[in-house]
N, C-alpha and C positions, 0 to 999 in steps of 0.2 A: 054123640058129639056135643061138646059144651056150647051153649048159646053164646052168640056174640055179645060183647059188652055194649050196653046202651048208655045214652046220656043220663037216663034215670039211675042206673047203677052207680055212676060216678057221683051224681048229685047226692044220693043216699049215703055214700061212703064219706063224702066231705061234709055233708050236712048243710047243703045250699040248694037253691032252686035249679031246676033243669034249664031255665032261661039263662041263669048266671053261667052255668057250665057251657052252654052253647056260645055265649058271648066270648068266653075265654078261648075255647077251642077253634073259633072262627077268626081269632085275631082282633076281636072287637072289645076286649076286656077293658083296656085303658079308656077307650072312647066312652064306655058305659060306666066308668068310675068304679071298676072292680079293683080292690086293693091288690098290690103286688104280692102280698102274703097269701091271700086267697087264691089268686091266679096260679101261684106256684103250687099250692096244695092240689088244685084241680089238675094241673099238668102232670104232677108226680103220680097222682092216683090213676090218671088215664094211662100213663106208661105202665104202671104196676099191673093194671087190669088188661093190658094189651088191647087198648081201645083203637079201633080203626074207623074213620068216618065213613058213613054211608054216602058214597059219591053220587048215587042216583038221587037220593033225597036232597043232597046239597044242591045239585044242579036244578032241581025243581024250584028251590028257593032263590038261587042266584041267577038262574037262567044261563049258567056257564058250566062247562065240563072241565075247564082247565086243560083242554087238549087241543093240539094243533096238527093239522094234516100237512105233511111235506111230500110233494110229488115231484120226482126228478126223472130224468130219462133212464138212468141205470145207476143204482147205488154202488155197483161194483166199479164204475168209472172212478179213477182216483180223484178227479176234480169234484164230482158230485159226492163221493164218499167223504172227502174232507169238508165240503160245504155242509153236509148233513151233520157231521160231528160238531162243528162250530155252532150250528143252529141248535142242536140238542143241548150243548153246554149253556148257551145264552138263554134258552127256554127254561132250563132247570133253575137258573138263578132267579127267574121270575115266577117260579112255582107252576110251570107248564110242563106237560108231557107231550112228546112228539110221536106221531104215528108215521112211519116211513113207508113209502110205496114207490115202485118203479113202473113207468109207463111203457118202457122198452120202445119208445118212439111209436107206439101203436095207439091211434086215437080211440079205437073201440075199447081197449083196455083202460085208457085214461078215463073214458066216460064211466065205466064200471067202478073204477076207484073213486071218482068224484061222488057217485051215487052212494057207494058204501060209506064213505066218510061223512057225507052229509046226513045220512040216516043215523049215524052214530053221534050226530050233533057236535062235531068239532066246533070250536069257537072261531076258527079261521083257517086259511090256507096260505102256504108258501109254495109257489108252483114254478117249475121249469117246464113249460108247456110244450107238447109235441106239435108237429106240423098238422094243420087242419083242425085245431082244437078251439079256434076263436069263438065259435058259437057256444061251446060249453062254458067258456070264460064269461061270455055275455049272460048266460043263465045264472051264474053265481052273482053277477052284478044285479040282475033283476030280483034275485032272492035277498039282496042286501047282505050277503055273507062277506065278512072282512077277508081280504086277500092281498097278497103281494106277489107280483110276478118277479122272478129272479133269473138272471142270466139271459133268458129269452123274452122277447116282447112282441107285441102286435101294434103296428103303426096306427091302425084304425081304432084301437081300443083306448079308452081313458081309464087307466088303472094305476095303482101303486106299482112302481118298478124300481128294482135295484140291480144294476149291472155295470158294465164297463163300456168304454168307447171302442167298439170293435174295429171301426174304420182306422182310427189312429194307431191302435195296437198292431193291426195288420200292416199298416204303412211302416211302422217301426221295425217289424220283423223282416219285411222285404228289403227295406233300406240297409239292414245289417248285412244281407247277402250282397247287395249292390256295392256297399262300401268295402267289401272283401273281394272286389274285382270279379264278381260273378256277372256274366252277360246273358246266359241262357238259363233262366230260372223257371223250372217246372213247379206246378202247385197241385196239391191233392186235397179235395174237399168233399163233403157229402153232397149227394144229389138231393137237395132240399130247398124248399121255398121259404124257410124260416128267415126272418129279417136279419137276425144277427149274423147268420152265415153269409147273407148277401153283402152286409157291411164289410165282412172280412175279405170277401172277393174284391169288392170295390177298392179297398185299401191296397191290395196287391196290385191291381191294375193302375191305380194312381201313382204308386211308387215307380212302376215301370215307365209310365208316361213321363214323369218328371225327370227320369234318368235318360230319356231318349231311347228306351229299349222297346222293341215291338212286343205287343201282347198277342202271341200266336196261340190260336185255339187248340192246336195239337199238344201244347204244353200244359193245358188245363185238364185234369182228370177228375171226374165226378164219380164218387163211389156210392153204391146203394148200401144203406145201413144194414140190411138183412143179408147181404152177400159179400161181406167185407173181405174175407180171405181170398176168394177166387178173383174178385175184381181188383184187389190191391196187387196181387201177383202180376196180373196182366198190365196194370197201370205202370208199375215199376219197370217192367221189361220194356214197355213202349218208351218211357222217358229216357231210359239208359240208351236205347237204340237211337234216340234223337240227340245223343251226346250233350245232355244237360250238364251244367257244372254246379247246379244247386237245386234242391227241392224244398219247398215250404209246405209243411203239413198243417192243416187248419184246426186239428184237434190232437190231443195227446194219444187218443186211441188210434187214430189214423197214423200217427207217427210211430206208435209201438208196432203196429202190423207192417207199416211200410219199411221201417228199419230192419225188421226180421226178414222181409223178402229181399231187401238189398244185400244183407249179409249172406243169405243163402246163395245168391249169385256170385258174390265176391266178398270174402271175409275182410279184405282191406279196402272195401269200397268207400268207407267214410274218410279215408285219406285222399280220395280222388274227387268225391262229390260232397259239397257242403250241404248241410241241412239246418233247418230251424223249425221249431214246433210251437204250436199254440198250447200252452200249459205243460207242466212237468209231469213226468210219469216215473214211478220207482224203477221201472225196467231200464230207464236210461242209465242208472247207476252201475249197471253191469257191463257197460260198453267201455272200451279203452279210449274212445274219443268222446269228448264232452259234446253234448247236444244243446246248443243255445235254445232258450225257450222264453215265451211270454209268460210272465208271472202275474196272475190275477190276485187282487187283495181279498182272498177268500174269507178270512176272518172278519174283515170290515164289512164285506157284503152280507155275511150271515148276521152280524150284530145289527146292522142297519135294517135289514129285512124284518128281523124279529121285533125290533123296537117300533118300527112303523106299524106292524101288524098289531102289536099289543096296544098301541095308542089308538088304533082304529077300533079295536074291540072295546076299549074303555070309553071312547068318546062317541061311538055310534054315528048317528046321522050328522053330527056337527063336525066330523072329521074331514080335513082337507087332504086331497090326494098328494102324494109325494112321488117325484121321479128323481132318482139319484144315479148319476153316471160317474163312476170312479175311474181313476187312471191306473194303467198297468206299468210294468217294468220289464225290460228285456234283460235276462240273465245270460251273460256270455262267458263267465269264468267258472271253472270247475269248483273253486272254493265255495261257491254259493250253492252247490248241489246239496240238497237236504239229505240227512241221514235216514236210514230205514232200519 
C-alpha cells in the first residue's frame, strides 16, 4: 500500500518549507503573508497527491477535533430526526462533523454515550437529555465541556438552553379544541418528570380553567415510554368510553400511535372526535382528516444551538450562558401540511 502523502512531500514538490505548507493547509496562509500564487500551488499539489490531513496530529496542536456530540431521545422520531439534520447542516457550514446518538430515554445508555463521546474528545455537546440525567449534565459542567441543552431543560441547572415555551404552546393547542366547541377534552402524555412535559400539562390545565371546564383526572392518560402500544390501546378505549369529544396528544409519537388505535376501533372516528398533536408526523399525511399540530421552529432551534455551542468552544471560560425560548405556531389548515 502506498504511504500517505505528508506535508514534506508537498513542500518538496512545490519547493517551499513544510511550515509554509502547514500555514496554507490550515487556512493561515494569508495571515502569515503567503502569496496567493504560492498558496494556490500548494493547494493544487495537495489535491494532486491526494493529501488528507492527520486529524489526530491536528487535534494535538489545536486541542480541537472539530467534532460535536449530538444526543437525542430517538433519532427515528420525526422531530429529532429533523432537528439532527438541521444541526448537521449548520455544523458542516462551520467545518464541524456531528456524531449522532440516541439515548432511548434510558439514563444508563445516556451515561455510556457521554463517556464514549468524551473519551473521543468531542469539542462539545448538544443534548436532549433523558429523565434522571441531571447529575451527568453536572459532570460535564464540572469538566468545563461546552454544551447546549435543546428541547429539554432542568430548572435546577445553569446551562445553555435552546427550546420553546411549552406552556404557551400547550395552551394554544388546547384553546384550539375549546374554540371548536369541545367540552370534554382528554389528553395523553408520557409518564415522565421532565420539566418540559410538566409545562405542557400545565398549559392544558390552564386552558381548561380559563374556559371554566373541569380538569377531570380520568381524562388524563400517562403512557410509559417503554410500553407504548399496549398502554395507548387501553388509554384510547378508556377515553372513548368516557365520551370525550377531543383528545390532545403531547408528542407526535403519542399522536401517531393514538390515531392508529382510534382508527382500529372506528375508521370514521376522526369525524366524531377532534384531535390536536404536539409536532407534525409524516404519518398524518396519510389520513383523510387533517390533524392540527403545534409546529416548532426546528431549523431556528438547530441554528441557535449550534451557534451558541461554537461560540462557547471558541471563547472558553469567558463565554456567558444563553437561554433561548422560541415561539411556536399552531397549524390548522391542510395546505400547510408538508410534503414527504
